BANURO-176330 format. One record per residue (C-alpha): residue number from 1; x, y, z. Coordinates in steps of 0.001 Angstrom, whole numbers, plus 500000, padded with zeros to 6 digits. Layout:
% BANURO-176330
@nr NUM | u X | v Y | w Z;
...
This chain:
% BANURO-176330
@nr 1 | u 264336 | v 897987 | w 400564;
@nr 2 | u 261169 | v 897062 | w 398690;
@nr 3 | u 258235 | v 895989 | w 400894;
@nr 4 | u 255751 | v 893226 | w 400159;
@nr 5 | u 252018 | v 893369 | w 400882;
@nr 6 | u 252624 | v 892650 | w 404608;
@nr 7 | u 255164 | v 895423 | w 405015;
@nr 8 | u 258133 | v 893006 | w 405252;
@nr 9 | u 261412 | v 893326 | w 403388;
@nr 10 | u 262645 | v 890459 | w 401238;
@nr 11 | u 265382 | v 889898 | w 403810;
@nr 12 | u 262808 | v 889617 | w 406600;
@nr 13 | u 260810 | v 887154 | w 404553;
@nr 14 | u 263895 | v 885019 | w 404014;
@nr 15 | u 264543 | v 885052 | w 407765;
@nr 16 | u 260929 | v 883931 | w 408428;
@nr 17 | u 261238 | v 881160 | w 405886;
@nr 18 | u 264431 | v 879967 | w 407532;
@nr 19 | u 262716 | v 880066 | w 410938;
@nr 20 | u 259820 | v 878004 | w 409611;
@nr 21 | u 262256 | v 875459 | w 408285;
@nr 22 | u 263963 | v 875152 | w 411657;
@nr 23 | u 260606 | v 874758 | w 413434;
@nr 24 | u 259479 | v 872160 | w 410917;
@nr 25 | u 262669 | v 870168 | w 411423;
@nr 26 | u 262305 | v 870434 | w 415199;
@nr 27 | u 258717 | v 869170 | w 415061;
@nr 28 | u 259717 | v 866229 | w 412880;
@nr 29 | u 262520 | v 865365 | w 415289;
@nr 30 | u 260194 | v 865646 | w 418304;
@nr 31 | u 257625 | v 863420 | w 416607;
@nr 32 | u 260280 | v 860789 | w 415939;
@nr 33 | u 261451 | v 860906 | w 419561;
@nr 34 | u 257908 | v 860500 | w 420878;
@nr 35 | u 257310 | v 857605 | w 418486;
@nr 36 | u 260443 | v 855849 | w 419717;
@nr 37 | u 259440 | v 856373 | w 423351;
@nr 38 | u 255937 | v 855093 | w 422667;
@nr 39 | u 257351 | v 852115 | w 420805;
@nr 40 | u 259714 | v 851251 | w 423640;
@nr 41 | u 256863 | v 851485 | w 426152;
@nr 42 | u 254694 | v 849225 | w 424012;
@nr 43 | u 257538 | v 846760 | w 423540;
@nr 44 | u 258129 | v 846602 | w 427283;
@nr 45 | u 254460 | v 845772 | w 427851;
@nr 46 | u 254055 | v 848799 | w 430083;
@nr 47 | u 250421 | v 849873 | w 430405;
@nr 48 | u 248820 | v 852745 | w 432282;
@nr 49 | u 247591 | v 851507 | w 435645;
@nr 50 | u 243857 | v 850948 | w 435956;
@nr 51 | u 243994 | v 852943 | w 439193;
@nr 52 | u 245490 | v 855983 | w 437424;
@nr 53 | u 242583 | v 856630 | w 435077;
@nr 54 | u 239156 | v 858161 | w 435766;
@nr 55 | u 236256 | v 857326 | w 433452;
@nr 56 | u 235190 | v 859762 | w 430747;
@nr 57 | u 231554 | v 860138 | w 431806;
@nr 58 | u 230505 | v 861759 | w 428525;
@nr 59 | u 231904 | v 858847 | w 426523;
@nr 60 | u 230358 | v 856291 | w 428888;
@nr 61 | u 226950 | v 857933 | w 428479;
@nr 62 | u 227356 | v 858188 | w 424704;
@nr 63 | u 228156 | v 854471 | w 424396;
@nr 64 | u 225328 | v 853531 | w 426771;
@nr 65 | u 222739 | v 855461 | w 424777;
@nr 66 | u 223941 | v 853878 | w 421528;
@nr 67 | u 223215 | v 850329 | w 422720;
@nr 68 | u 220029 | v 848405 | w 422000;
@nr 69 | u 218205 | v 846550 | w 424778;
@nr 70 | u 219841 | v 843272 | w 423754;
@nr 71 | u 223277 | v 844903 | w 423588;
@nr 72 | u 222808 | v 846339 | w 427076;
@nr 73 | u 221826 | v 842929 | w 428428;
@nr 74 | u 224925 | v 841475 | w 426777;
@nr 75 | u 227158 | v 843813 | w 428773;
@nr 76 | u 225880 | v 842128 | w 431965;
@nr 77 | u 227070 | v 838655 | w 430937;
@nr 78 | u 230481 | v 837214 | w 431779;
@nr 79 | u 230328 | v 833830 | w 430097;
@nr 80 | u 232349 | v 830847 | w 428934;
@nr 81 | u 233545 | v 831266 | w 425309;
@nr 82 | u 230684 | v 830825 | w 422878;
@nr 83 | u 230405 | v 827722 | w 420758;
@nr 84 | u 230185 | v 829566 | w 417430;
@nr 85 | u 233560 | v 831029 | w 416482;
@nr 86 | u 232284 | v 833225 | w 413650;
@nr 87 | u 229209 | v 834905 | w 415148;
@nr 88 | u 229252 | v 838378 | w 416737;
@nr 89 | u 230424 | v 838483 | w 420358;
@nr 90 | u 227648 | v 840202 | w 422310;
@nr 91 | u 228650 | v 839454 | w 425896;
@nr 92 | u 230335 | v 841988 | w 428136;
@nr 93 | u 233003 | v 839520 | w 429153;
@nr 94 | u 234463 | v 836161 | w 428148;
@nr 95 | u 235479 | v 833758 | w 430914;
@nr 96 | u 238431 | v 831407 | w 430471;
@nr 97 | u 238322 | v 828317 | w 432703;
@nr 98 | u 239136 | v 824639 | w 432511;
@nr 99 | u 240987 | v 823638 | w 429358;
@nr 100 | u 240479 | v 826910 | w 427496;
@nr 101 | u 244032 | v 828032 | w 428324;
@nr 102 | u 245886 | v 824747 | w 427789;
@nr 103 | u 247165 | v 825946 | w 424416;
@nr 104 | u 248212 | v 829561 | w 424808;
@nr 105 | u 248540 | v 830277 | w 421086;
@nr 106 | u 245003 | v 829022 | w 420502;
@nr 107 | u 243746 | v 831151 | w 423394;
@nr 108 | u 245473 | v 834238 | w 421960;
@nr 109 | u 243799 | v 833668 | w 418619;
@nr 110 | u 240407 | v 833123 | w 420222;
@nr 111 | u 240739 | v 836361 | w 422191;
@nr 112 | u 241883 | v 838290 | w 419120;
@nr 113 | u 238973 | v 836962 | w 417085;
@nr 114 | u 236464 | v 837621 | w 419857;
@nr 115 | u 237696 | v 841186 | w 420262;
@nr 116 | u 237306 | v 841847 | w 416538;
@nr 117 | u 233765 | v 840442 | w 416528;
@nr 118 | u 232579 | v 842562 | w 419481;
@nr 119 | u 231088 | v 846019 | w 419130;
@nr 120 | u 232176 | v 846898 | w 422681;
@nr 121 | u 235504 | v 845349 | w 423668;
@nr 122 | u 234868 | v 842596 | w 426215;
@nr 123 | u 236531 | v 841758 | w 429483;
@nr 124 | u 238656 | v 838631 | w 429014;
@nr 125 | u 238629 | v 837127 | w 432473;
@nr 126 | u 240433 | v 834349 | w 434305;
@nr 127 | u 241108 | v 833496 | w 437932;
@nr 128 | u 244788 | v 833401 | w 438848;
@nr 129 | u 245219 | v 833429 | w 442612;
@nr 130 | u 248419 | v 831467 | w 443080;
@nr 131 | u 249612 | v 827990 | w 443921;
@nr 132 | u 247244 | v 825370 | w 442517;
@nr 133 | u 244713 | v 828056 | w 441599;
@nr 134 | u 246515 | v 829242 | w 438496;
@nr 135 | u 244819 | v 829048 | w 435083;
@nr 136 | u 248050 | v 830180 | w 433394;
@nr 137 | u 250377 | v 827621 | w 434957;
@nr 138 | u 251581 | v 826731 | w 431433;
@nr 139 | u 252955 | v 830227 | w 430957;
@nr 140 | u 256726 | v 830096 | w 431581;
@nr 141 | u 256644 | v 833156 | w 433844;
@nr 142 | u 253991 | v 831700 | w 436161;
@nr 143 | u 254953 | v 828074 | w 436662;
@nr 144 | u 256308 | v 828835 | w 440142;
@nr 145 | u 253562 | v 831276 | w 441198;
@nr 146 | u 253309 | v 830900 | w 445009;
@nr 147 | u 250006 | v 830405 | w 446792;
@nr 148 | u 248326 | v 833231 | w 448669;
@nr 149 | u 249401 | v 831576 | w 451946;
@nr 150 | u 253019 | v 831592 | w 450775;
@nr 151 | u 252811 | v 835185 | w 449569;
@nr 152 | u 251580 | v 836225 | w 453029;
@nr 153 | u 255108 | v 835535 | w 454337;
@nr 154 | u 256705 | v 837870 | w 451777;
@nr 155 | u 257347 | v 841592 | w 451839;
@nr 156 | u 254642 | v 843719 | w 450195;
@nr 157 | u 257006 | v 844686 | w 447355;
@nr 158 | u 257584 | v 841030 | w 446468;
@nr 159 | u 253868 | v 840279 | w 446501;
@nr 160 | u 253285 | v 843301 | w 444277;
@nr 161 | u 255979 | v 842087 | w 441872;
@nr 162 | u 254139 | v 838782 | w 441580;
@nr 163 | u 250979 | v 840735 | w 440764;
@nr 164 | u 252864 | v 842605 | w 438043;
@nr 165 | u 254251 | v 839330 | w 436674;
@nr 166 | u 250790 | v 837761 | w 436571;
@nr 167 | u 249355 | v 840857 | w 434900;
@nr 168 | u 252054 | v 840939 | w 432211;
@nr 169 | u 251610 | v 837237 | w 431458;
@nr 170 | u 247860 | v 837747 | w 431182;
@nr 171 | u 248235 | v 840649 | w 428780;
@nr 172 | u 250618 | v 838641 | w 426589;
@nr 173 | u 247742 | v 836217 | w 426060;
@nr 174 | u 245137 | v 838989 | w 425729;
@nr 175 | u 243475 | v 838611 | w 429143;
@nr 176 | u 242590 | v 841815 | w 430985;
@nr 177 | u 240578 | v 840857 | w 434088;
@nr 178 | u 241681 | v 838672 | w 437004;
@nr 179 | u 239019 | v 837237 | w 439308;
@nr 180 | u 241476 | v 837595 | w 442176;
@nr 181 | u 242907 | v 838082 | w 444726;
@nr 182 | u 241084 | v 836434 | w 447620;
@nr 183 | u 240350 | v 838842 | w 450471;
@nr 184 | u 238786 | v 836253 | w 452788;
@nr 185 | u 240075 | v 836470 | w 456369;
@nr 186 | u 240342 | v 832771 | w 457193;
@nr 187 | u 242152 | v 831549 | w 460326;
@nr 188 | u 240588 | v 828111 | w 459734;
@nr 189 | u 237902 | v 826470 | w 457635;
@nr 190 | u 237525 | v 825844 | w 453904;
@nr 191 | u 239578 | v 828772 | w 452565;
@nr 192 | u 242323 | v 828142 | w 455140;
@nr 193 | u 242627 | v 824440 | w 454257;
@nr 194 | u 242945 | v 824974 | w 450523;
@nr 195 | u 245507 | v 827769 | w 450941;
@nr 196 | u 243515 | v 830313 | w 448950;
@nr 197 | u 243315 | v 832791 | w 451837;
@nr 198 | u 246381 | v 834901 | w 452604;
@nr 199 | u 245827 | v 834793 | w 456360;
@nr 200 | u 243447 | v 834737 | w 459294;
@nr 201 | u 244783 | v 838148 | w 460327;
@nr 202 | u 242756 | v 841026 | w 458892;
@nr 203 | u 245745 | v 843367 | w 458664;
@nr 204 | u 247877 | v 840802 | w 456822;
@nr 205 | u 245065 | v 840174 | w 454327;
@nr 206 | u 244673 | v 843909 | w 453756;
@nr 207 | u 248381 | v 844390 | w 453056;
@nr 208 | u 249109 | v 841342 | w 450912;
@nr 209 | u 245905 | v 841199 | w 448870;
@nr 210 | u 246167 | v 844923 | w 448218;
@nr 211 | u 249798 | v 844526 | w 447114;
@nr 212 | u 248814 | v 841777 | w 444659;
@nr 213 | u 245933 | v 843858 | w 443270;
@nr 214 | u 248227 | v 846881 | w 442982;
@nr 215 | u 250693 | v 844841 | w 440922;
@nr 216 | u 247938 | v 843657 | w 438589;
@nr 217 | u 246743 | v 847231 | w 438109;
@nr 218 | u 250245 | v 848456 | w 437308;
@nr 219 | u 250421 | v 845792 | w 434594;
@nr 220 | u 247148 | v 847039 | w 433087;
@nr 221 | u 244873 | v 844281 | w 434445;
@nr 222 | u 241750 | v 844935 | w 436503;
@nr 223 | u 241198 | v 842954 | w 439723;
@nr 224 | u 237941 | v 841501 | w 441003;
@nr 225 | u 238376 | v 840725 | w 444722;
@nr 226 | u 236537 | v 837789 | w 446247;
@nr 227 | u 234441 | v 836451 | w 447970;
@nr 228 | u 232519 | v 839531 | w 449127;
@nr 229 | u 231737 | v 840286 | w 451929;
@nr 230 | u 234014 | v 837479 | w 453142;
@nr 231 | u 234204 | v 833709 | w 453569;
@nr 232 | u 235761 | v 833872 | w 457008;
@nr 233 | u 236340 | v 830644 | w 458908;
@nr 234 | u 233384 | v 828731 | w 457473;
@nr 235 | u 233951 | v 825013 | w 456849;
@nr 236 | u 231391 | v 824617 | w 454082;
@nr 237 | u 232227 | v 824693 | w 450378;
@nr 238 | u 229443 | v 826890 | w 448981;
@nr 239 | u 229895 | v 825411 | w 445484;
@nr 240 | u 228477 | v 822142 | w 446742;
@nr 241 | u 226559 | v 822692 | w 449977;
@nr 242 | u 224235 | v 825292 | w 451469;
@nr 243 | u 226683 | v 827520 | w 453381;
@nr 244 | u 225327 | v 829750 | w 456158;
@nr 245 | u 227062 | v 832443 | w 458235;
@nr 246 | u 225198 | v 833420 | w 461413;
@nr 247 | u 227457 | v 836458 | w 461931;
@nr 248 | u 226279 | v 839743 | w 463385;
@nr 249 | u 226115 | v 842698 | w 461010;
@nr 250 | u 229237 | v 844180 | w 462638;
@nr 251 | u 231276 | v 841098 | w 461799;
@nr 252 | u 230110 | v 841075 | w 458186;
@nr 253 | u 231245 | v 844676 | w 457807;
@nr 254 | u 234538 | v 843888 | w 459551;
@nr 255 | u 235214 | v 841059 | w 457085;
@nr 256 | u 234330 | v 843398 | w 454205;
@nr 257 | u 236874 | v 845922 | w 455502;
@nr 258 | u 239645 | v 843824 | w 453936;
@nr 259 | u 238268 | v 844725 | w 450497;
@nr 260 | u 237970 | v 848419 | w 451406;
@nr 261 | u 241730 | v 848607 | w 451979;
@nr 262 | u 242307 | v 847929 | w 448267;
@nr 263 | u 239458 | v 850124 | w 447036;
@nr 264 | u 241627 | v 852113 | w 444616;
@nr 265 | u 243027 | v 849023 | w 442917;
@nr 266 | u 239857 | v 846946 | w 442556;
@nr 267 | u 237436 | v 847229 | w 439674;
@nr 268 | u 234894 | v 845096 | w 441443;
@nr 269 | u 234163 | v 842264 | w 443829;
@nr 270 | u 232792 | v 838787 | w 443310;
@nr 271 | u 229831 | v 838087 | w 445561;
@nr 272 | u 229916 | v 834884 | w 447592;
@nr 273 | u 227309 | v 832111 | w 447530;
@nr 274 | u 227086 | v 832186 | w 451320;
@nr 275 | u 223871 | v 833068 | w 453152;
@nr 276 | u 224502 | v 835816 | w 455730;
@nr 277 | u 221442 | v 835339 | w 457894;
@nr 278 | u 221349 | v 838854 | w 459365;
@nr 279 | u 221008 | v 840247 | w 455827;
@nr 280 | u 218358 | v 837872 | w 454583;
@nr 281 | u 217697 | v 834257 | w 453558;
@nr 282 | u 219359 | v 834387 | w 450132;
@nr 283 | u 223024 | v 833867 | w 449218;
@nr 284 | u 225000 | v 837098 | w 448913;
@nr 285 | u 224849 | v 837054 | w 445104;
@nr 286 | u 221041 | v 837317 | w 445335;
@nr 287 | u 220759 | v 839599 | w 448372;
@nr 288 | u 220115 | v 843248 | w 447348;
@nr 289 | u 221429 | v 844709 | w 450618;
@nr 290 | u 224797 | v 842975 | w 450219;
@nr 291 | u 225097 | v 843894 | w 446542;
@nr 292 | u 224381 | v 847490 | w 447571;
@nr 293 | u 227191 | v 847201 | w 450144;
@nr 294 | u 229546 | v 846194 | w 447341;
@nr 295 | u 228509 | v 849258 | w 445351;
@nr 296 | u 229473 | v 851462 | w 448300;
@nr 297 | u 233088 | v 850957 | w 447229;
@nr 298 | u 232358 | v 852234 | w 443725;
@nr 299 | u 232860 | v 848708 | w 442397;
@nr 300 | u 230961 | v 846536 | w 440002;
@nr 301 | u 229480 | v 843445 | w 441612;
@nr 302 | u 230110 | v 840105 | w 439931;
@nr 303 | u 228152 | v 836978 | w 440792;
@nr 304 | u 229759 | v 833666 | w 441436;
@nr 305 | u 228762 | v 831017 | w 438888;
@nr 306 | u 224970 | v 831063 | w 438423;
@nr 307 | u 225189 | v 827849 | w 436375;
@nr 308 | u 225882 | v 825790 | w 439514;
@nr 309 | u 222901 | v 823473 | w 439772;
@nr 310 | u 223326 | v 823155 | w 443535;
@nr 311 | u 222468 | v 826852 | w 443904;
@nr 312 | u 219028 | v 826441 | w 442342;
@nr 313 | u 218459 | v 823212 | w 444275;
@nr 314 | u 219244 | v 824876 | w 447590;
@nr 315 | u 216826 | v 827680 | w 446743;
@nr 316 | u 214162 | v 825219 | w 445617;
@nr 317 | u 213757 | v 826992 | w 442284;
@nr 318 | u 214584 | v 826705 | w 438595;
@nr 319 | u 217936 | v 827885 | w 437276;
@nr 320 | u 216189 | v 830573 | w 435212;
@nr 321 | u 214966 | v 832121 | w 438455;
@nr 322 | u 218528 | v 832310 | w 439805;
@nr 323 | u 219485 | v 834429 | w 436777;
@nr 324 | u 216433 | v 836647 | w 437245;
@nr 325 | u 217172 | v 837165 | w 440932;
@nr 326 | u 220825 | v 837900 | w 440244;
@nr 327 | u 219712 | v 840817 | w 438079;
@nr 328 | u 217019 | v 841960 | w 440505;
@nr 329 | u 219576 | v 842002 | w 443336;
@nr 330 | u 221489 | v 844684 | w 441417;
@nr 331 | u 224495 | v 842735 | w 440113;
@nr 332 | u 226488 | v 844204 | w 437241;
@nr 333 | u 228110 | v 841073 | w 435817;
@nr 334 | u 226322 | v 837733 | w 435880;
@nr 335 | u 228956 | v 835017 | w 435621;
@nr 336 | u 228156 | v 831694 | w 434017;
@nr 337 | u 230373 | v 828791 | w 433005;
@nr 338 | u 227900 | v 827970 | w 430215;
@nr 339 | u 228529 | v 829303 | w 426693;
@nr 340 | u 225807 | v 831892 | w 425945;
@nr 341 | u 224979 | v 830200 | w 422622;
@nr 342 | u 225037 | v 826599 | w 423863;
@nr 343 | u 221788 | v 824844 | w 422957;
@nr 344 | u 221928 | v 822815 | w 426163;
@nr 345 | u 222208 | v 825877 | w 428410;
@nr 346 | u 219914 | v 828661 | w 429510;
@nr 347 | u 218734 | v 831451 | w 427235;
@nr 348 | u 220481 | v 834159 | w 429262;
@nr 349 | u 219739 | v 836869 | w 426707;
@nr 350 | u 216077 | v 835911 | w 426552;
@nr 351 | u 215625 | v 835755 | w 430336;
@nr 352 | u 217256 | v 839119 | w 430993;
@nr 353 | u 215863 | v 840943 | w 427949;
@nr 354 | u 212326 | v 839996 | w 428914;
@nr 355 | u 212880 | v 841067 | w 432512;
@nr 356 | u 214640 | v 844361 | w 431679;
@nr 357 | u 211959 | v 845288 | w 429161;
@nr 358 | u 209059 | v 844464 | w 431466;
@nr 359 | u 208720 | v 847927 | w 433055;
@nr 360 | u 210520 | v 851300 | w 433220;
@nr 361 | u 212001 | v 850534 | w 436641;
@nr 362 | u 213746 | v 847451 | w 435262;
@nr 363 | u 215049 | v 849422 | w 432274;
@nr 364 | u 216502 | v 852013 | w 434658;
@nr 365 | u 218166 | v 849282 | w 436714;
@nr 366 | u 219662 | v 847802 | w 433550;
@nr 367 | u 221050 | v 851195 | w 432522;
@nr 368 | u 222577 | v 851713 | w 435982;
@nr 369 | u 224348 | v 848349 | w 435836;
@nr 370 | u 225597 | v 848812 | w 432265;
@nr 371 | u 226820 | v 852298 | w 433152;
@nr 372 | u 228942 | v 850850 | w 435969;
@nr 373 | u 230362 | v 848201 | w 433617;
@nr 374 | u 231189 | v 850795 | w 430952;
@nr 375 | u 232929 | v 853007 | w 433505;
@nr 376 | u 235290 | v 850170 | w 434359;
@nr 377 | u 235858 | v 849454 | w 430678;
@nr 378 | u 236625 | v 853099 | w 430014;
@nr 379 | u 239166 | v 853147 | w 432833;
@nr 380 | u 240769 | v 850121 | w 431167;
@nr 381 | u 240904 | v 851918 | w 427807;
@nr 382 | u 238393 | v 849525 | w 426223;
@nr 383 | u 236117 | v 852341 | w 425051;
@nr 384 | u 238876 | v 854393 | w 423428;
@nr 385 | u 237824 | v 855469 | w 419953;
@nr 386 | u 234097 | v 854924 | w 420564;
């Protein structure tokens, strides 16, 4: 038989061509199957669990180095939706409270628009704990969401299923961060009376709060546990009065152990506004040693609302100083219920940009905080494609 340049007969070449055709058909079929599977997964709302994904450190560093000083500062802000609906979204997270979720279709559109106007995809955060503390009570799947106290009487699997249900409802709207669950061990006091605490038994809190956080993670939502290192049995409402805990260091760490149980499923913790006297005279959100304790878990630390006027009054300082001290304490997300572009509010960007640019040490601290925020975002898939 005649040979071609490669030493193959015409018959052999025909066989190879036939083989290539079979392989091509097989690849097309496989691609179609994978597309169908991916489509079914997307349609079911199934998302990879936050706890299943490690950050891509190279990508995190690449994004960090690409940001300007102002853009880095923006990543530290978790703020009420901005007033201007056309301007770029520079904050690291958008907080939905009050009436911002009354009309779910409007909220979906606002989230979609905000995401498109942001260079780095933001957190879209809400607090959904259960019972009366449910910002998505208008969602048909969450109208009967039980309180934490009620969930404490359920099996772990049922509590986890509620976490999954909350997470799926959140993602339908576009929300991706829940400022919950509550890990406070409260046998009595403020958190016991309002039903926000699961229990006064440390082991029960560990099991049930972890189950809820695990469910959220499985639904593709990141949890921020609160109120670190623990509210305990205190009577005071720290949103309105100067709350003090005279606990020994051992007790503070014991209360914080509830959060440690859920370490794998938490992206961060919200610091409390309580003063833990053995750690210093400032509330936890402004106390560097307690913020450092939160970082021991590999979490980001989130402040409670720095816009609360009572906080500045109790400290005998201006509200601008509260923001400064929140950064200096080492927090990663500074939460405010004021829109960042509201003319009647604080100039959060100005305050933090000036402070972070004041000396190399402050610039390094800013980078460390932004790096922690970006790691969480990468685990959530928010940096994909960057």
